[in-house]
Structures are given as structure tokens and as C-alpha cells.
N, C-alpha and C positions, 0 to 999 in steps of 0.2 A: 712546576713553575715555568713560565714562558721564557723563551730565549730573548735576551735584550738585544735590540737592534742598535748598532752604533750610528749615531747621527751627529753631524757637525753642529756646534753650538749655534752658529748663525742661521741654521735652517729651522731651528725650533721657533714655533709661532707662525710659520707659513701654512698655506692651505694644505700642503702635502704632509707636513709634520706639526700638527697642532700641539699646543702646550697643555699642561694640566692646571693652568691658572684659573682662578674663579673670579677674583676682583680685578676686572679690566674695564676700560671705558666702554668697549663694544658690548660686553655682557651686561653692564649697567643699562645701556640703551635698550637692549633686548628685553630685560626685565621691566623696564619702564613701559615698553610697548604692551606687555601683558597687563600691567596695572591700568594703563589708559583704556585697554579693551574692556576691562571690567567696569570702569567708570562710564564708558560709552554705553554699554549694555544696560546699565541701571538707568541712565538718563533717557535712553531711547524707549525702553520698555515702559517706564513709568510716565513717559511723555511730559517730563518736567520742563525740558527746554530742548526742542529738536535741533535748533541752530547750534547750540553749544555742543550737543552730542555729535553733530556732523563735523564740527571743527576738531573735536577730540579724535574722531575716527580718522580724519584726514591727516592729522599730526602723527597718530600712531602708524598709519600706513606709510608715511614718508620715512619713518625710522628703519623700515625694512632694508632700504638701500644704504642708509647711513651706517648702521652697525657693521655691515660686511665690509664696506669701503674702509672704515677706520681700522678694523681688525687687520686687513691686508696691508694697509699703508704703514701701520705701526708694528707689524709683525707680532700681533697679539691674538692671532687665531687660536682658539682653544677648543678642546673636546666638548666642554660644557656649552660653549656658544654654538657649535655645530649641531648639538642635540636640541638646544632650546630654541634656536632661531626658527626652524620649521614648525615647531610646536606652537610658538607664539603667532606665527603667520596663520596657521590653521585656525587658532582661536579667534583671531581678528576676522578672518573670512567667514567663519561659522556664525559669529554674532551678527555680521552684516547680512548674510543670507537669511538667517532665521527671522531677523527683525523685519526684513522686507517681505518675506513670505507671509508672516503673521499679519502684516498690514495689507496684504493682497496686492503689493506693488511689484512682485517678482513671480514669474511662473514657477510652480512647484517642481517641475522637471529639472530646472536648473539646480535647485537645492538637492534633489535626489542624485543627480550626476556628480556634483562636487563632493557631497558627503560620501556617496557610494565609492567614488574614486579613492578617497582617503582611507576608507575602511579596507578596500582592496589592497592598497599599498601598505597599510599597517600590518595586515595579515602576511603579505609578501615579505615584509621586513623581518618578521619573526621567523619565517621559513628560511630566509637567506642567512640570518644570524646563527641559525642552528649549524650551518656548515662553514660560514665565512665570518670571522670575528670583526674585521674592520668595516665600519659603516660605509655605505655607498655615498659618495659625495653628491651634493645637490647639483642638478644639471641646469644649464642656462635656460632651456625652454620652460623649466619650472619657475624660474625667476620672472620670465616674461609673463607667464600665466598669472602669477601672484600680482605683478604690477598692473596688468590689465583688469583683473578682478577687483583689486582694491580701488583703482581709479574709477571703475564702473560703479561699484557700490557707493563710493563717496558721492558721485554725481547723482545717482539714483536717490540716495538719502536726501540730497539737496533738493531734488525734484525739478531742476531746470539746468540748462536750457531744454525746452521741449521742441522737438523737430518732427517734420513729417516722416511717415514711414517709407519704406523702399518698394513696396508692392511686389516683392519677390514671391510671396505666397498668397493663397486665397484669403480673402477677408474673413472667411468663416473659421480659419485656423487661429482662434483667439489665444492659443497656448504659445504663440510666437509673436508677441507684440513688437511692432516696429517692422518686422519682416512681412507682416500681412497688410501693411499700408496704414495702420493706425498711428496716430501721433503719440510719441513716447519721449521720455527724458533721454538725452544723448547717451547717458551712462549705460543703457541696455546694450548698445552695440559693443562697448568695451567688455561687458560681461560675456556676450556671445563669443568674442575673440578669446577671452580668458578661458571659457569652457573648452574651446577647440584646443588651445595649448595645454590645458589640463589633461585632456584625453591623450594628446601626443606625449606628454610627460609620462603618463602611466605606461604607455607602450615602451618608451625608452628605458624606464626603470625595470620593466619586466625583462627586457633583453639584457640589461646590465646585471640584473639579479641572476638570471640564468647562466650568464658567463661566469659570474663570481662563484656560483655553486659548482659549475663544471671544473673551474680551476682549483677550487678547494678539494674536490674529490680526486683530481689528478695529482695535486701536490699538497697532501695533508701536512707535510712538514712545515710549510710556510705559515700554517695557522697556529703554530706554536710560538711564533714571534710575538713578544710583548710590545706592541706598538704604542700602548698607553704610557709605558715607562721605559723609554729608550735610554741607552747608555750614551751620554753626551760627551763628545770629543771637543777639546778646545781648538 
């Protein structure tokens, strides 16, 4: 049995000391995002109503910022929320990426990089958890990546505004629309920015994971602390 860490009552529910609560407003918003993602996917794939699908996607994307802010302001940060939030984010991103790739509106390399990055981080998480029990917190560049990608995908799904390309690359490089001078929806540039921050986030998580494993090996006694069920002090 793990050693219970003593935590002051007023600290429970903060980012450093999440609670074990399930039914919180922020968790409800997070689960709502997952439901909206499934609704969007159905409407977009079946082509029932693209406009409504886009609106639902945009609403779901906006809740990513909302649930975290509410959890921190009301001190209702929970372990469930910390686990479900990135899962729901990934689900929303994947549906947007796959839908656009299937329609031929997004370069396939973007899909490969984003999904490949998440597979890499997923495997890395399993390795880190073998040594270090406490999950690694979400980093700020990861939030920026998510915001850029969701904004970009929302604009690309909408299909406008269409702007002239930047002519940074040769026009023969069709895998880089917008950068090769071709006219594209504005959203593609947000997506490019999101891909850059996604790769940066992967590097940061790799470093943090390596540090966590090193600390766990150096101080294995710290891994016996039951951070999920702390002893609360009044």
C-alpha cells in the first residue's frame, strides 16, 4: 500500500493536487466535447450538413479552453479531467484531420505527423509510467498546438477566407499548399503553426519523461507515495 501524502484541504482541486471527483462542471464540459466530436464526425462523413458540422466542431474546439479555466478557477481540477481532457482533444483533432484528408483538402503528411506524434507520445507515456507513477502535466506549448490546430481545422472545414499563397517554396511542391504560392483557405497556415508546436511539444515531453524516469530511478521511495489518495489536513 502506498504512503499517503499529507495535503492541506484548501490545496485539493488545484493543478498540483487534483481531486478524485468525477461529477464536476469542467468534467461535464470535457465529456460534452467528446459527444460533439462524434456528432461532428457523423455529419461530416455522411455529408448531411457541412455547415452544421463545422459549427459543432468550432463549439467543441472552444470548450478545450473553457473546461480548464473553470476547473482552475473553481478549484475542481480532477484526475479524471487531467486524463480525459487530452484524450478528448486528440479525438477532436483526429476527426478533423481524417475528414479533411479523405476529402483531399489537407496534405496527408500533416495527418501522418500529427497521428505519428501522438502514437510516439502514447508509447512514451507507457514507458514513463513503468517507472514514474504520477502523470506528467500538460505543457503550455501543447495547449498552443491544440488551439492552432483546432482553429486551423475549423477554418479549413469552413473553406474560407481563401488567400494567396506565400511563394516560399516552388510551385511544383504541391504537398505544401499555400507555401508554394497556391491560393488556400487561411486555416492551412494555422495548421502549419500547430504542426510546428506539436513537434516542439513532443521534444519537451521526451525531455520531461527522461527526467521523470531518472528521478524515479534515483529516488524510488518517492514512487511509493499515494498521490491519488492523499491524507487531507484541515
